[in-house]
N, C-alpha and C positions, 0 to 999 in steps of 0.2 A: 436469556438470551434473546436476541433482538428476532425473529422471523421475517418482518418486514422489509430490514434493513440489510441481516445478513444472508450470503449466497449459502446453498444448502450444503457444500462441500467444508464450509466456517464452520456450519453447525455439528457436521457430525464429529470436525476435527478435535469443535470443545467438549464435546460430551467424552470421546475419549481419553483428552489430554485430562477430566475433571475424573475418568474412572481408573488411569492411572496414577495421578496423584493421591486419591484415596486408597491404594493398596489393593483396589481389584487383580490390576497385573504388575505385577513383580518386576524390577529389572532379571534380565535373564530370561523372562519368559515369553511366551508367543501369543501375539494377537489372536483373535479368531480369524478364517481365511474370509476374502475378499466377498464369496460368495455368502458367507454369514453373517458379515457386515450391511451386505444388500438388503438381504433379508428381516436382519435386526432393525435399522433405520429406515428400510423403505424406499431406497432410493435406488439411482444405477449404479451398474463398475464404475462408470466415468465419474461420479462425484467420490465414491469410497475411495478412487485412486489418488483423483484430488487431497482429498481429507489426510489419506496417509505419507501425501508426498510434502503437504505442510508440515504435518508432525516431524516427517524425516528430517527438512532441512533446519526445524528448531534443535536437533539432536534427540527428541526423544527415542525414538526407532530406529532400527534398519531394516533394509528389507534384501533377503536372497532367494533365488530362484532357487527351486527345490525342497529349500528351508524352511521360509516362511518369514513372518515381520516379527522380529525379536525387537522387547523391550530394552532401550540402552541407558534409558534414564527416568528418572520420576518428575522430575522438574526442567522446563527450557532453559537452556541458555539465553542470558541477557540478549545477546546482541540478536536484532531483527533481523530476519532473512527474508527475502522479498524476491520470489520466484516468477520471473513474468515473460509469457511469451503472445499477447495480444494486448491491446487495448483494455480492454475489461478486466484482464489480470493487475493493469495499473491503475483503475478506478478502484479495483476492490482491494487492494493491500491495506486501505484505512480502514476496513472497518472498525477493527476495534480500538483506533485511536481515538481519543478525544481532542477538539482542539481549543487549548488556554488561551482567550483573546488577552491581547497587551493592548495593542492601539489599533483604530481605526482612524483615516484623514483620508479628504479628497484633494488629487493632484491634477495637476495637467501635466502631458508629457513632455518635457523639452528634447530636445536633439536626440542625445544620447538614449536618454529613456526608449524614446520612441523607437528608435534604430535594435535597442534590446529588446524590445516586448512584438516589435513588427506592426504597430499602430499608427495613424497621422498624427507628426508634431501637431499639439494644442490639443489632443484629444480629452478630454474628462475622465479620470479614472479615480477608481475607489483603491486604496492602499491600506493593507491591513497586517498586521505581523502578531504573530501566535505561537505560541509550544503546541506540538503533539506530542502527546502524553497517553500511558499504559497505566494502567492503574496499579499501585505500589511499584512502580519503577520511577528511574529518573526520567525528564523529557529526552522522547526520542530524539527531536529536530526543533530547530527554531524555523518558522516556516514565513515565509515573506510575500505576500500575494499583491498582484493588481488584478484588476478586472473593471470593465467598462461602466461607466457610469449607469447605464441603463439598468444595470443589475442590480443597483445601491439597495433596495429593498431587501436584500440577501444580509446584508450586513449586522440587522439584529440577533441574525439566525445563528451566530457562526461563533459565539461563543457559546461553552458547552458541546457543540455539535460534534457528534461521532459521526465518523464515516467520513468521504470523499463530497470535498465542498463541491468539486464541478457535478458529482451527479444530485448534489441540491440543485445545484441552477438546472440541470436537464429536468429535474421534478418541477421546479417553481418558475420554469419559464417556457419550457416544452423544448429547449434547445437538446441538440443530440452532441456529444463529442464525436467527431468523425476523425480525429488525427491528432496523436500526441507527439509532439517533437522534445528532443529529449538530449541535454547534456549534462556528462558528469566530470567535474576536476577534486580538485582536493586545494585547501587554505588552511591557515592558522588561525584560530580562534580568536578573537579582537577582546580586549577585555569584559567590556559589557555582556557579550553572546558566552563567554565563558561564565557569567555570575547567572545568566537564565537557564542555562543548561547543565549546572552544578558540576561544571568541569573547569579545567585549568588555564588559564589564559596560554595562548600558543600554542597549546595544542593542537594535533593534525585533527581536518576534518574533512568530510567527505560534501563536495557541493553538489548537490544534484539543481540542475534548471529544467522544468516541463511547462510547453506550451499546449495547452488545450483551445483546439483551434475546431468551429463548425463546419457543416458540408463545404461552406461556400469561401471558407479559408477563414472565417473572422476569426481574431482571439475571445474566446469566451474566459480563459484564464488563465494566468502566468503566475505559476509558482517557483520559489527559489527554498530550498529545505538545505539544512546546515546541518550537518549526524556530526558528535563527537567520533572520534575515532572506538573501533570496538561493539558502537549501539547497533552498527547499517550493514548490513550487504547484498549486493542488486546480484542475482542470478539470474541469468538469461540463459534459456534454451533455443536453439535453433538446428535446422535439420536439413541436408545437402537436398536441394530436388534430386529427384531419381534414385537417391538410397533407399534402400528398405527399408520399408515402413512407412515412408514419407507422404502416401497417398491416407493410411490410415490415422495419422497424426492429423492429416488436414480436414477429415471428417469428423474426426473427434473433436477439433476446436471449433469444428461448427456447428456441434452438436450443443456447447455449454454455454 
C-alpha cells in the first residue's frame, strides 16, 4: 500500500479486504464495530465509515442498524462502483488504477475540438491515450486526455502512473482543481476500442467526459473515458437542503 498516494479510508478498506480474502472474517460473520475499527487503525469514525462504504459498494459487506456489518462475499465483484459526492471523491477514485500509455502527440484545437474542450481555437494541446487497469483484471476503461501544452512535461510520467492525473498536475505545477464538469452518455464500442478493452465490437459502453478546471476557469485537463458494460457504475449521493441530517452531512464533507 502506498500511504503517500492513497487516502486513509482507502488504506483501511484495503486492509479489511485483505483480511476478508485471507479468511479472518468468513461470509456471514460480523466485522468489529466502528469504534473497535477506529481504535485498531488509529483513525476517525468518518474514515472508518468511508472505508466500510467502499467495501459495501463493492459487494463485500452489508450494513444493518442494530445488527452490524456482515460479510457477504470474500472477493469483490469485477464491476468498479464509484461513489462520489465531491471534487475530492472524483479525484480519489483512481487511486488503485494504473495508466497504461498507448500514444501521445501534440495537437492544435480546431473549431470542433475547441468548442468541446472550452479552449480558444488554435490552442496547442497534448493528447494522450491509454488504458486504466487494475492488477489481474481486464482494462477498466479506455481514456483519452487533452491538456494544455504548458503541462507537456508531465507526459513522460503518464506511463505506469497510478492514481489521478489531475492530482499529478496539482503536484507538479502547483495548480488546484477547483471545479469538475461531467457528462455521462452511452455508445457502442468500435472495433479497435473493443480490442484494447478485451470486449466485443458493438458492445454497449458508458462514456464519461470530465473537464477539470482551475479557480479561474482555465482548463487543466479534459478526460474522456469509455467503460464497457458491467465494468463501472457511478453512484451519486445527494441530500435535500433542510432534510434531517443535512447539516451534519455538510460538516462531515468539510472535514474529509
